[in-house]
C-alpha positions as CSV (number, residue, x, y, z in Angstrom):
1,M,7.0,1.4,16.3
2,T,3.6,0.8,14.6
3,T,1.5,-2.3,14.8
4,P,2.1,-4.7,11.9
5,P,-0.5,-5.0,9.2
6,V,-3.2,-7.6,9.6
7,D,-3.1,-8.7,6.0
8,W,-1.0,-7.5,2.9
9,Q,-2.8,-7.2,-0.4
10,K,-1.1,-6.8,-3.8
11,S,-2.1,-4.1,-6.2
12,S,-4.4,-5.1,-9.0
13,F,-1.9,-3.7,-11.5
14,S,0.8,-6.2,-10.3
15,G,0.0,-8.8,-12.9
16,S,0.9,-12.4,-12.6
17,G,4.2,-14.0,-11.9
18,D,6.3,-14.4,-8.8
19,G,5.0,-11.2,-7.2
20,N,8.3,-9.5,-6.7
21,A,7.4,-6.3,-8.6
22,C,4.4,-4.9,-7.0
23,V,3.0,-2.5,-4.4
24,E,1.3,-4.0,-1.4
25,L,-1.2,-2.5,1.1
26,G,-2.0,-3.6,4.6
27,T,-4.3,-2.3,7.3
28,T,-4.3,-2.6,11.1
29,A,-7.0,-2.6,13.7
30,A,-5.8,0.9,14.7
31,Q,-7.0,2.1,11.2
32,L,-3.5,2.7,9.9
33,V,-2.6,1.9,6.3
34,H,0.8,0.5,5.4
35,L,2.3,0.6,1.9
36,R,5.4,-1.4,0.8
37,E,7.2,-2.7,-2.3
38,S,7.2,-6.4,-2.5
39,D,10.9,-6.7,-3.2
40,S,11.7,-4.6,-0.1
41,P,9.0,-5.9,2.4
42,T,10.8,-4.6,5.6
43,T,10.5,-1.0,4.4
44,H,7.0,0.6,4.4
45,L,5.1,3.8,4.7
46,T,2.4,4.3,7.2
47,T,-0.6,6.7,6.9
48,T,-4.3,6.9,7.6
49,P,-7.1,6.4,5.0
50,V,-7.9,10.1,4.4
51,P,-4.4,11.3,3.3
52,L,-4.1,8.1,1.2
53,A,-7.4,8.8,-0.5
54,H,-6.2,12.3,-1.3
55,L,-3.0,11.0,-2.7
56,L,-4.7,8.5,-4.9
57,H,-7.3,11.1,-6.1
58,H,-4.4,13.4,-7.1
59,I,-2.6,10.6,-8.9
60,K,-5.6,9.6,-10.8
61,S,-6.5,13.1,-11.8
62,A,-3.0,13.8,-13.0
63,R,-3.0,10.7,-15.3
64,G,-6.0,11.9,-17.4
């Protein structure tokens, strides 16, 4: 089992409201990055910063 995130942060694209329709990101002291959907907070993905950066770069480049 992985160490729980120190702090969850909502995506800037979440908008306002009750916060139940967004992606959240959390980090740990072990340099792990956790991703979860706010309406299913017990299920999350765990990765490290480099693969996450590659994924985000690919997503951004595919949008344009």
